[in-house]
Each structure stands twice: as C-alpha cells, then as structure tokens.
TISETI-297972 format. One record per residue (C-alpha): residue number from 1; x negated, z negated, y. Coordinates in steps of 0.05 Angstrom, whole numbers, plus 5000, padded with zeros to 4 digits. Last residue first. Example, Ala and Ser with C-alpha at 12.3 -4.5 7.8 and 13.67 -1.06 7.14 Angstrom:
<atoms>
  pos    px    pz    py
    2  4727  4857  4979
    1  4754  4844  4910
</atoms>
This chain:
<atoms>
  pos    px    pz    py
  407  4586  5662  6250
  406  4561  5724  6287
  405  4490  5744  6304
  404  4472  5807  6343
  403  4404  5841  6336
  402  4383  5890  6390
  401  4341  5945  6358
  400  4279  5984  6378
  399  4253  6034  6327
  398  4226  6043  6256
  397  4279  6068  6207
  396  4313  6009  6172
  395  4309  6005  6096
  394  4323  5930  6091
  393  4354  5879  6137
  392  4332  5810  6114
  391  4363  5743  6130
  390  4340  5671  6122
  389  4385  5613  6141
  388  4360  5573  6081
  387  4428  5580  6047
  386  4426  5655  6057
  385  4436  5695  6121
  384  4481  5756  6117
  383  4456  5827  6131
  382  4479  5887  6171
  381  4454  5955  6193
  380  4495  6001  6237
  379  4458  5978  6300
  378  4424  5912  6283
  377  4476  5864  6257
  376  4465  5793  6230
  375  4524  5758  6199
  374  4514  5683  6191
  373  4531  5656  6122
  372  4479  5601  6125
  371  4453  5569  6188
  370  4385  5533  6185
  369  4381  5469  6227
  368  4342  5472  6292
  367  4391  5428  6330
  366  4417  5487  6370
  365  4432  5525  6306
  364  4381  5564  6266
  363  4381  5635  6238
  362  4316  5654  6203
  361  4282  5722  6206
  360  4272  5790  6173
  359  4274  5862  6196
  358  4251  5917  6150
  357  4218  5985  6156
  356  4225  6055  6128
  355  4177  6113  6138
  354  4205  6182  6125
  353  4145  6217  6153
  352  4105  6219  6089
  351  4114  6293  6073
  350  4189  6307  6066
  349  4178  6381  6058
  348  4243  6421  6059
  347  4258  6458  5995
  346  4331  6438  5993
  345  4325  6417  5920
  344  4378  6362  5921
  343  4340  6317  5968
  342  4272  6326  5935
  341  4241  6381  5893
  340  4186  6379  5843
  339  4135  6427  5813
  338  4079  6408  5765
  337  4112  6414  5696
  336  4089  6486  5687
  335  4160  6512  5679
  334  4174  6515  5753
  333  4116  6564  5762
  332  4090  6547  5830
  331  4107  6580  5896
  330  4175  6545  5898
  329  4149  6497  5950
  328  4149  6434  5908
  327  4152  6374  5954
  326  4094  6330  5973
  325  4108  6256  5983
  324  4038  6238  5959
  323  4060  6200  5897
  322  4106  6256  5874
  321  4051  6307  5884
  320  4013  6277  5825
  319  4060  6314  5778
  318  4037  6293  5709
  317  4000  6337  5661
  316  4024  6350  5590
  315  3965  6345  5542
  314  4009  6323  5485
  313  4021  6258  5522
  312  3977  6241  5581
  311  3924  6187  5581
  310  3906  6148  5645
  309  3835  6166  5664
  308  3852  6180  5737
  307  3893  6116  5742
  306  3968  6128  5751
  305  3992  6107  5819
  304  4066  6094  5807
  303  4121  6101  5858
  302  4182  6064  5832
  301  4241  6103  5803
  300  4312  6081  5819
  299  4375  6103  5782
  298  4446  6099  5808
  297  4497  6136  5765
  296  4446  6132  5709
  295  4497  6124  5653
  294  4567  6135  5679
  293  4594  6096  5619
  292  4661  6132  5626
  291  4624  6195  5605
  290  4579  6246  5638
  289  4513  6208  5634
  288  4538  6179  5569
  287  4525  6245  5533
  286  4450  6229  5532
  285  4467  6175  5481
  284  4447  6103  5494
  283  4396  6066  5451
  282  4400  5992  5463
  281  4348  5938  5472
  280  4348  5862  5467
  279  4321  5860  5396
  278  4365  5919  5377
  277  4430  5893  5406
  276  4432  5821  5430
  275  4387  5766  5402
  274  4328  5787  5445
  273  4361  5760  5508
  272  4414  5791  5552
  271  4368  5822  5603
  270  4373  5894  5579
  269  4320  5945  5559
  268  4344  6017  5548
  267  4319  6073  5503
  266  4354  6138  5521
  265  4386  6184  5470
  264  4387  6253  5441
  263  4365  6232  5371
  262  4314  6288  5370
  261  4305  6289  5445
  260  4285  6215  5447
  259  4281  6176  5512
  258  4242  6118  5542
  257  4238  6053  5580
  256  4304  6054  5619
  255  4312  5985  5650
  254  4381  5954  5659
  253  4433  5940  5712
  252  4504  5926  5691
  251  4566  5945  5730
  250  4632  5913  5712
  249  4682  5906  5655
  248  4714  5975  5654
  247  4763  5981  5597
  246  4756  5986  5522
  245  4738  6033  5466
  244  4688  6085  5442
  243  4634  6096  5494
  242  4570  6122  5462
  241  4515  6078  5434
  240  4460  6104  5389
  239  4449  6054  5333
  238  4449  5978  5331
  237  4492  5917  5347
  236  4535  5936  5406
  235  4595  5889  5413
  234  4587  5876  5487
  233  4585  5951  5498
  232  4656  5957  5470
  231  4685  5926  5532
  230  4658  5978  5580
  229  4596  5972  5624
  228  4587  6023  5680
  227  4512  6027  5676
  226  4463  6021  5734
  225  4390  6042  5727
  224  4320  6017  5741
  223  4268  6065  5713
  222  4207  6057  5669
  221  4147  6102  5688
  220  4134  6151  5744
  219  4119  6220  5715
  218  4147  6211  5645
  217  4208  6171  5664
  216  4220  6211  5727
  215  4223  6276  5688
  214  4270  6246  5636
  213  4317  6221  5690
  212  4314  6286  5728
  211  4328  6330  5667
  210  4386  6287  5642
  209  4420  6286  5710
  208  4438  6228  5756
  207  4389  6248  5811
  206  4335  6195  5817
  205  4333  6152  5879
  204  4260  6144  5896
  203  4217  6084  5910
  202  4159  6059  5952
  201  4088  6033  5951
  200  4105  5978  5900
  199  4087  5905  5905
  198  4054  5848  5866
  197  4051  5781  5901
  196  4002  5725  5914
  195  4000  5712  5989
  194  4075  5710  5995
  193  4076  5654  5943
  192  4035  5606  5986
  191  4083  5547  5986
  190  4108  5553  5914
  189  4180  5574  5911
  188  4235  5522  5919
  187  4239  5534  5994
  186  4273  5600  5977
  185  4333  5560  5955
  184  4369  5565  5888
  183  4419  5618  5867
  182  4424  5592  5796
  181  4399  5612  5726
  180  4335  5570  5737
  179  4281  5624  5733
  178  4212  5594  5747
  177  4186  5598  5818
  176  4110  5602  5823
  175  4103  5601  5747
  174  4140  5667  5744
  173  4082  5702  5780
  172  4095  5726  5852
  171  4141  5783  5874
  170  4133  5834  5930
  169  4144  5830  6005
  168  4156  5901  6031
  167  4162  5942  5968
  166  4192  5888  5924
  165  4241  5872  5980
  164  4261  5946  5985
  163  4271  5947  5910
  162  4318  5888  5913
  161  4357  5921  5970
  160  4364  5984  5928
  159  4382  5944  5866
  158  4440  5907  5898
  157  4468  5839  5880
  156  4515  5796  5839
  155  4544  5725  5839
  154  4478  5694  5817
  153  4451  5718  5883
  152  4441  5783  5921
  151  4389  5825  5957
  150  4364  5778  6011
  149  4301  5771  5969
  148  4286  5697  5975
  147  4330  5662  5924
  146  4345  5719  5875
  145  4279  5756  5883
  144  4240  5691  5878
  143  4281  5672  5817
  142  4262  5738  5784
  141  4190  5714  5784
  140  4138  5758  5749
  139  4113  5752  5678
  138  4057  5799  5660
  137  4051  5796  5584
  136  3992  5843  5577
  135  4001  5892  5519
  134  3980  5953  5559
  133  3929  5943  5615
  132  3922  6011  5649
  131  3916  5976  5717
  130  3970  6019  5750
  129  4008  6025  5684
  128  4010  5949  5675
  127  4030  5940  5748
  126  4087  5990  5744
  125  4111  5958  5679
  124  4117  5890  5714
  123  4151  5924  5774
  122  4202  5957  5728
  121  4216  5890  5695
  120  4227  5857  5762
  119  4273  5914  5782
  118  4312  5903  5716
  117  4317  5828  5723
  116  4342  5826  5795
  115  4405  5869  5788
  114  4416  5836  5721
  113  4429  5775  5765
  112  4498  5751  5747
  111  4471  5682  5726
  110  4502  5655  5663
  109  4441  5671  5621
  108  4393  5722  5652
  107  4355  5727  5586
  106  4287  5762  5583
  105  4260  5819  5540
  104  4185  5822  5536
  103  4142  5866  5583
  102  4138  5941  5576
  101  4072  5979  5579
  100  4058  5974  5505
   99  3999  6015  5481
   98  3993  6061  5420
   97  3994  6125  5458
   96  4055  6098  5495
   95  4088  6049  5447
   94  4134  6006  5490
   93  4134  6062  5542
   92  4174  6104  5493
   91  4174  6180  5504
   90  4198  6234  5457
   89  4201  6309  5462
   88  4145  6306  5513
   87  4160  6343  5577
   86  4152  6415  5601
   85  4192  6425  5664
   84  4261  6446  5688
   83  4270  6424  5761
   82  4268  6351  5781
   81  4313  6321  5834
   80  4283  6259  5867
   79  4322  6233  5926
   78  4286  6195  5980
   77  4342  6152  6007
   76  4359  6156  6081
   75  4429  6185  6072
   74  4456  6114  6070
   73  4492  6118  6003
   72  4524  6051  5987
   71  4494  6012  5929
   70  4537  5998  5868
   69  4538  5924  5856
   68  4506  5892  5794
   67  4543  5832  5768
   66  4540  5837  5692
   65  4521  5781  5645
   64  4565  5735  5687
   63  4625  5777  5668
   62  4614  5757  5595
   61  4620  5684  5615
   60  4688  5697  5647
   59  4712  5733  5584
   58  4690  5677  5539
   57  4627  5688  5500
   56  4627  5715  5428
   55  4615  5786  5452
   54  4550  5766  5486
   53  4510  5737  5428
   52  4538  5792  5385
   51  4598  5802  5339
   50  4598  5871  5308
   49  4593  5945  5324
   48  4549  5997  5293
   47  4529  6061  5327
   46  4530  6136  5317
   45  4602  6149  5337
   44  4647  6184  5288
   43  4703  6181  5339
   42  4750  6149  5288
   41  4697  6102  5261
   40  4675  6078  5330
   39  4749  6071  5350
   38  4766  6028  5289
   37  4705  5984  5300
   36  4723  5974  5373
   35  4795  5958  5357
   34  4777  5908  5303
   33  4724  5878  5348
   32  4774  5870  5404
   31  4826  5837  5360
   30  4775  5790  5331
   29  4745  5778  5400
   28  4810  5751  5428
   27  4812  5691  5381
   26  4736  5690  5376
   25  4727  5673  5450
   24  4753  5603  5443
   23  4823  5578  5427
   22  4801  5510  5449
   21  4809  5453  5399
   20  4865  5407  5421
   19  4914  5422  5365
   18  4864  5423  5308
   17  4837  5355  5330
   16  4908  5326  5334
   15  4923  5350  5263
   14  4859  5319  5236
   13  4871  5254  5273
   12  4943  5251  5249
   11  4922  5263  5177
   10  4868  5210  5182
    9  4920  5160  5209
    8  4968  5174  5151
    7  4913  5163  5101
    6  4894  5097  5133
    5  4967  5076  5138
    4  4976  5092  5064
    3  4914  5056  5039
    2  4943  4986  5047
    1  5000  5000  5000
</atoms>
C-alpha cells in the first residue's frame, strides 16, 4: 500500500516532464527534412540532405547564421568583367600545387557576422599568397572588424564597407581581440592594434558570371560572395548543392576558394563550423548563379600581389594588369588569358585615378561622453556612430565635405 503513492508520484512527474519539454527544432525539422529529401530526389539533385548542426537549431537561431546585407550600388565600384580566357579546369586554393592557402573554418555562432568572417578569411588567404607561405594558420581578428569596422554588428553587416575598412585600416591578429560572438566595444581591442594590421591595396566587384568569377579566382585568389540562402541549404550534408526546396531565409556571406569544371561547381567555405557540410565547406553548382540561390550576386575580389616566383597552374600566366589598374585595350588576343575589361567592358582605361578615401571620427556630447546612434552625413554619404561614438564613412572620393550630425 505504501508503494502506490510513490508510483503515482513518479507517473505524474514523468507526464509533467513530457508536457513542459519544449517542442524544439526537430518538430519542424522533420517536416522540412522530409520535404527537402523528397525534392532532392524528385529533381535528381547531386547532393545529400540530412540533419546538420545548423538545421537542428530553432528558426531564430538559424537566422543568426546569416545576416549579410546586400550592398547598394554606388557607381564608384571598380567592376571586374573578364573576357573568355584560358583557365585551369580545376582550382582549389586549399591544395594549390600541393600548398594550402586557405585558413581553417571558423564558427560565427549566434552572431550574424558572416559578413565579417568571409572578408577576414579572404584577407588571410591574401597574406598567405603574398608571402607564398601555404599551410600557415594565420588567424586574424573578426571581432575587430565587428567592433571597430563601422561595417555592421552581430545583427548583420556589409561586405563592401568591411572590405573598405580592411583596405584603409586592416585587421590585427586574433589574439589582439578574440571573437566573442557579440558586438563588443572597439576599446576591447589591444591598445596598439592599428600598428599591427594586415591590409589590402584595394578590391573589385566581380561581375556575377561564371567566367568572371573563375577568372578572378585564378588571378586574384579566394573571393568574398553573397548567397541568397534557402531553407534547404541548412540541411546540406555533402555533394553538389542546387536549390531544391524552401523559401528565402536571408543572405549569407561565404568565401569561394575554388571551382571544378568536371563537376561544374564552386568550392565554398562557410563560417558555420567544421561540423556542417563537408567539413565546413559546400560545393555549389554553377547553375546556382542563375537560380533562386543567386550565387555570386555580390562578389568581391581583393587585389593580390603575387610574388614573382609564385607558381602558375599548367603554365597559365596570370593577368598582372589587374594589380596595376590597366584595362585590356582589345589589341591583345582575348584567348591568351592576359586581357581584362572593367565596368562592363566599356574599354575605357581606369588607370589608378579612381582613388577612394574614408572619413572617421568620434561623436561626443558637451560633457565629452561618446554618443552612439548619431547619424553623420557628408554630402550623399552617411554613417551611424557605434557604441563608442565612432563612425566611418567609406569609399568617399577625395574632396572637401561638410559633415552634419543628427541625433
């Protein structure tokens, strides 16, 4: 008789526990995974779906793995549009002539800063190529870009502004300001961080075509790109991804590190940790340039000064004119791999006269305290001060401006 109350109590506890357990991501994920798997099979897609480290998250947490904002066209971008050229049939900067010029996959966690991770990865590869030091684990600080770069936060950001900051200021080693998965304050970086940074000389916006992306990959190195992420991408396990099912979830920024003409796909490094996809990578079909994925809709290439003794692939020379701002004139054989056009192929030399500048400062109140959220305008250019009162107006043509501050 004494055991009955105990038994009854255990049953109540068990029932109560089942009742209060959260429904979790798996409740919705099972339906989604079934639909994704069915669509992949029906469309005879070349990839395998399944639960991943991202798909099992709640919908709000998934959104935090995205966060890139599509930059607005200013008309001042240097646009790289490559003509037909001889290129290697396969390129992978992780195994270029036996050397790895791509740094390890990182994890942005619950901070919507893919817009910072891909540019940082591109800079890391840029430095390894510049010094011809494959295999070096150069680890630069995404947190500095997030907290000091005036390009975004853990709520999202812009790859063009991030690239401008890397050009004008640069990024220090990770140890100077370790990633904390939060917006943070610029004051959290080591005091002399601006004296110990890696920079780029400039960047190009790559035309969203297969030929231009491949050309830029071989002639300039890994590329920062924006992807229109669909629901099924969260469930990517392995294979060559092509859109199969789901709605638009947000823009994701990733790093293109190679391509393969045989499998007709790009090799892409994400910032979702090495547990997602193919050890943190995905292979994305060429066809996704013209699909709902909008692969490469905004792609940035960093200027790369290849050492004179840097090896080519299959004896295919690189176009050194890209680094010097020299446009192809049409007098060269467009099939020799050495000609290039800018701005949609209008055959007007850009030389080096398109110099861009930046305007930075700190907004303080009458008591000398930093003011956050202040809108700073200089002509048609605008920026908002961060929590430290700092603002940065990027990609401004040199000239005299009157800055106006509104709060």
